[in-house]
LUMGU-374002 format. One line per 2 residues: their letters; for each residue z, y, x of C-alpha. Coordinates in pm, 1 decimal. Example, Ala and Ser with C-alpha at 12.3 -4.5 7.8 and 13.67 -1.06 7.14 Angstrom:
as> 780.0:-450.0:1230.0  714.0:-106.0:1367.0 .
***
This chain:
mk> 0.0:0.0:0.0  -96.9:341.9:134.1 .
hn> 168.5:608.8:179.3  148.8:976.7:264.5 .
ia> 317.0:1003.3:603.7  376.7:1293.2:840.4 .
fv> 457.1:1261.3:1209.0  609.9:1547.7:1407.6 .
gl> 617.9:1516.2:1786.6  335.2:1344.2:1971.4 .
gr> 462.5:1266.2:2317.9  400.2:924.0:2472.0 .
mg> 624.3:748.5:2221.5  523.5:957.8:1920.5 .
qa> 152.3:904.7:1988.1  197.7:528.2:1997.9 .
ma> 407.7:514.7:1681.0  182.1:754.0:1488.3 .
tn> -130.8:565.5:1593.3  11.7:240.3:1458.3 .
ll> 99.4:405.2:1126.8  -259.7:525.8:1106.5 .
la> -395.6:181.2:1194.0  -177.9:35.4:917.8 .
gh> -390.2:233.8:671.8  -153.6:515.6:575.2 .
nl> -259.3:874.2:510.6  -123.7:1052.9:818.5 .
tv> -68.1:1421.7:888.9  56.1:1517.6:1235.3 .
yn> 206.7:1818.6:1406.3  275.6:1882.1:1773.4 .
rs> 380.0:2201.7:1947.1  100.2:2163.8:2204.7 .
pd> -225.0:2128.2:2007.2  -412.9:1903.7:2252.9 .
ka> -202.3:1598.7:2166.4  -254.8:1661.4:1796.3 .
ea> -630.5:1681.1:1853.1  -624.2:1332.0:2001.8 .
mr> -477.3:1211.8:1671.2  -739.4:1402.9:1472.0 .
ar> -1004.2:1202.8:1656.8  -834.8:885.6:1527.7 .
ga> -848.7:1006.9:1167.8  -524.7:1198.9:1115.3 .
rv> -502.5:1539.7:954.1  -361.4:1804.4:1188.4 .
ae> -112.1:2055.9:1047.2  -44.6:2403.0:1184.1 .
tp> 332.8:2384.6:1124.7  593.7:2115.6:1054.6 .
ad> 626.6:2257.9:703.1  254.1:2210.2:644.0 .
aa> 272.9:1854.5:779.4  561.2:1767.7:545.8 .
re> 426.4:1932.9:231.4  282.4:1619.7:65.4 .
ae> 471.6:1358.1:263.1  679.8:1077.1:119.6 .
vv> 821.2:1016.8:468.3  825.5:1235.8:778.7 .
fs> 885.8:1074.3:1116.4  994.6:1292.4:1406.8 .
mv> 1010.9:1204.2:1776.9  1097.0:1505.5:1992.3 .
td> 1266.2:1575.4:2323.5  1610.8:1709.0:2238.8 .
de> 1857.8:1843.5:1984.4  1743.8:2205.6:2002.4 .
vl> 1380.1:2117.2:1938.3  1474.0:1883.5:1652.4 .
re> 1683.7:2154.6:1485.8  1406.5:2412.7:1514.3 .
lt> 1136.5:2177.2:1386.8  1357.8:2068.5:1097.1 .
tg> 1539.9:2382.4:980.7  1331.0:2667.0:1127.0 .
dn> 1131.6:2907.3:910.1  827.3:2679.1:927.0 .
gi> 1024.5:2360.7:980.6  1010.4:2027.8:800.8 .
la> 1257.1:2133.6:530.8  1043.8:2434.6:442.5 .
gl> 770.8:2201.3:315.9  936.2:1866.0:246.0 .
ps> 929.4:1761.8:-121.3  1256.0:1689.6:-297.9 .
ga> 1353.0:1324.5:-262.1  1139.9:1265.3:48.2 .
vh> 1277.0:1099.9:363.5  1292.9:1233.8:717.2 .
as> 1324.9:952.8:973.4  1459.2:1112.6:1291.0 .
cs> 1364.7:883.8:1580.5  1473.3:1115.6:1862.5 .
tv> 1764.7:1048.0:2096.5  2008.2:1325.0:2002.3 .
ap> 2381.1:1383.2:1972.3  2548.5:1200.7:1682.7 .
at> 2679.9:1533.9:1553.7  2324.4:1671.0:1537.2 .
sq> 2220.5:1392.8:1301.2  2521.8:1460.8:1081.1 .
el> 2441.7:1833.2:1077.1  2078.9:1774.1:980.3 .
aq> 2174.6:1513.0:721.3  2386.8:1778.9:552.0 .
ah> 2093.3:2021.4:558.3  1871.6:1757.6:397.2 .
qe> 2132.1:1683.4:131.7  2146.7:2051.0:39.0 .
hg> 1766.2:2054.5:23.1  1751.9:1746.6:-201.7 .
sh> 1592.8:1520.0:59.2  1725.0:1246.4:289.9 .
lv> 1769.9:1212.7:664.9  1781.1:868.3:822.3 .
aa> 1867.9:844.9:1191.5  1614.2:596.7:1331.5 .
pv> 1620.1:597.6:1713.1  1431.2:317.5:1883.9 .
fg> 1462.4:84.9:2181.9  1145.8:27.8:2382.6 .
rp> 892.4:198.8:2605.4  565.9:357.5:2481.6 .
iv> 369.0:43.1:2564.9  615.3:-153.2:2350.6 .
aa> 558.9:94.7:2068.0  182.0:60.9:2105.7 .
ng> 221.8:-316.7:2073.8  433.7:-278.8:1758.6 .
ql> 741.2:-428.2:1926.3  1007.2:-154.5:1910.0 .
wv> 1358.6:-219.1:1778.8  1474.3:42.4:1527.4 .
ll> 1835.8:147.5:1468.8  1885.8:275.4:1113.1 .
ag> 2169.9:478.7:966.5  2160.6:676.8:643.2 .
aa> 2155.4:636.6:267.0  2060.7:287.4:150.5 .
ea> 1792.3:419.4:-86.1  1624.8:616.0:193.7 .
ka> 1632.1:319.4:433.0  1473.5:102.2:164.3 .
rl> 1184.8:348.8:140.7  1131.7:328.3:516.4 .
ap> 1133.6:-51.3:521.5  764.1:-115.0:445.1 .
ll> 652.1:136.7:709.1  853.9:21.4:1009.3 .
ps> 668.8:-307.2:1082.3  365.7:-105.5:1193.6 .
fs> 544.5:-19.4:1518.4  854.1:-241.3:1530.5 .
qg> 955.6:-605.7:1550.0  1289.2:-555.9:1378.0 .
tf> 1561.7:-321.3:1257.9  1939.5:-298.6:1265.2 .
dl> 2122.8:-137.3:973.0  2429.7:54.1:1092.7 .
ge> 2548.6:189.0:760.0  2530.8:528.2:592.8 .
dp> 2668.6:762.5:862.1  2360.7:876.8:1059.4 .
aa> 2575.5:933.2:1368.6  2618.0:557.3:1412.0 .
an> 2256.7:497.8:1511.1  2268.5:774.2:1769.5 .
vl> 2591.7:644.5:1922.2  2435.8:300.4:1966.5 .
kl> 2118.4:449.3:2112.4  2323.6:640.7:2371.6 .
cg> 2519.2:324.4:2454.6  2193.6:134.9:2506.3 .
nf> 2040.0:400.9:2730.1  2358.8:418.6:2935.9 .
ml> 2350.4:39.9:2982.8  1985.8:56.7:3095.3 .
ga> 2081.7:324.5:3345.8  2372.9:111.6:3467.7 .
ai> 2142.8:-190.8:3508.5  1897.4:14.3:3715.0 .
ea> 2179.9:154.8:3927.6  2313.5:-197.8:3987.8 .
ma> 1971.6:-339.4:4076.0  1893.8:-49.9:4309.7 .
ea> 2221.6:-103.6:4494.1  2177.2:-482.8:4507.9 .
ft> 1812.8:-472.3:4621.4  1894.2:-211.0:4886.3 .
la> 2179.2:-424.4:5020.3  1946.3:-726.0:5024.7 .
ek> 1673.8:-533.1:5210.0  1911.2:-399.5:5474.5 .
sg> 2043.7:-753.5:5520.2  1693.1:-879.4:5596.5 .
ln> 1594.6:-1019.0:5257.6  1274.9:-944.9:5068.1 .
rm> 1338.5:-717.9:4767.8  1075.7:-885.4:4550.7 .
ev> 1205.8:-1233.2:4627.1  1558.4:-1123.9:4535.4 .
fe> 1423.3:-972.3:4212.2  1237.3:-1292.7:4121.6 .
il> 1540.4:-1513.2:4180.5  1791.0:-1293.9:3997.4 .
tt> 1568.5:-1231.8:3693.4  1487.7:-1602.6:3670.7 .
tl> 1853.2:-1705.4:3679.8  2146.8:-1473.0:3610.2 .
fn> 1958.2:-1177.2:3463.1  1667.5:-1326.7:3270.0 .
sp> 1614.3:-1048.3:3014.8  1335.8:-800.4:2931.8 .
ay> 1527.4:-497.5:3062.4  1603.5:-655.6:3399.8 .
rt> 1252.6:-795.9:3437.1  1071.9:-474.5:3339.8 .
yg> 1286.4:-220.2:3520.2  1385.2:-460.0:3798.7 .
rm> 1023.5:-502.4:3907.4  983.2:-124.6:3931.7 .
va> 1301.7:-97.5:4138.5  1212.0:-393.1:4361.0 .
ee> 858.6:-265.3:4426.0  978.2:97.1:4435.2 .
dy> 675.3:181.9:4224.7  780.4:411.6:3941.5 .
qp> 447.5:471.5:3770.2  331.1:493.8:3499.8 .
ag> 603.8:689.4:3328.3  761.5:558.3:3011.4 .
aa> 989.4:861.1:2994.6  1051.6:1139.6:3245.0 .
ph> 1376.2:1155.8:3448.3  1490.6:1473.2:3271.6 .
ll> 1499.0:1285.8:2939.2  1745.4:1023.7:3060.4 .
ek> 1941.7:1300.3:3232.2  1972.3:1461.8:2888.3 .
dl> 2078.9:1128.9:2735.4  2351.6:1073.3:2996.5 .
kl> 2487.4:1423.3:2929.6  2499.6:1340.9:2558.3 .
tl> 2671.6:1010.1:2634.9  2939.2:1176.7:2846.3 .
se> 2992.7:1446.2:2584.4  3047.9:1179.6:2319.7 .
ar> 3277.1:991.0:2557.4  3489.4:1301.6:2614.8 .
sh> 3521.6:1358.2:2241.3  3668.6:1007.9:2206.2 .
qv> 3866.9:1016.0:2534.6  3665.4:731.4:2689.9 .
pm> 3641.1:737.7:3071.4  3287.4:647.8:3191.9 .
pv> 3281.6:674.5:3572.3  2955.8:480.0:3608.5 .
ah> 2780.9:724.0:3374.4  2878.1:1008.5:3609.2 .
ii> 2721.5:826.2:3905.2  2396.1:767.1:3717.7 .
ld> 2387.5:1128.2:3597.5  2432.5:1255.9:3953.6 .
hl> 2135.3:1047.3:4071.1  1924.1:1163.8:3777.4 .
ta> 2012.1:1527.6:3840.1  1912.5:1490.4:4205.9 .
tv> 1584.5:1330.9:4096.3  1507.7:1609.4:3847.9 .
tr> 1597.3:1876.0:4107.1  1345.7:1722.0:4346.4 .
ha> 1072.9:1787.0:4085.2  964.3:1430.2:4020.9 .
sp> 597.8:1380.6:3942.2  520.2:1407.0:3568.7 .
de> 373.3:1056.7:3594.8  694.1:914.6:3744.3 .
dw> 928.8:707.1:3529.2  1296.2:795.4:3489.2 .
ts> 1371.2:469.5:3673.7  1280.9:657.9:3992.0 .
fa> 1640.7:774.2:4025.7  1684.0:435.6:4200.5 .
rr> 1527.4:599.2:4507.9  1848.7:791.7:4563.7 .
is> 2023.8:464.7:4653.7  1756.6:367.8:4908.8 .
eg> 1769.6:713.9:5060.6  2148.0:706.1:5076.0 .
ag> 2123.5:382.7:5274.0  1884.0:539.7:5525.0 .
lh> 1565.8:377.7:5394.0  1229.3:551.2:5333.7 .
r> 1317.1:889.9:5479.4 .
***
């Protein structure tokens, strides 16, 4: 069944998700702050809107995938934002990684407008999205989640329902991104120790991801760390730096010490300060461990 869908935010992940919604046969209207990415979607058959409000005007569901809290607020509640055009009763699925409090704030704005916000952050890289294999975390009103259900299989392999408080999905997303960062930090330290001890990094990677750490995250990111080849980018280092700041802010609000998160954030900040290539993945913060050990200077 065809639905009228809008998609706001066409970065690497947004492009992949929006393309799959289009391929699923839905009527798709898109908006992106930089027009060139929207034009790529026009070539695939989408309608291009001049503002988020215009994109949302006839939509049953609006998906958004943007870089941070400030951008999401502006594109949702600004003068020409999603709420300025969204019909009463429609659903906004916010897929961005943002602070839990931001989702609660925007859910209240939607409630006052007569529409629904569902927090719907995802696990997976852009290539995973393109292959329709993302995992979606859902939190919001049951009725709104039910309306999203037939649309999500176009870009996902499954969903997890975390209840009605939209903050819950964002907390879990931050926990997941922190754990990915911790895995990369651990692998970078282990592979560097192995290399300086005379072992081959790739051989160590193959053994560990065949035995103790046989999982997609360790295999995908571990290969990048072992080869020290951080292209192509799934997400830029500054995005995970933002996520770790959000994680630590949430941790402080609940009085949870997270010393490992501070270490990862320091390495990410150093990577961002060094002006990483735009085509370099956020995993490249692993270089800081090699450099600290006197390798690759």
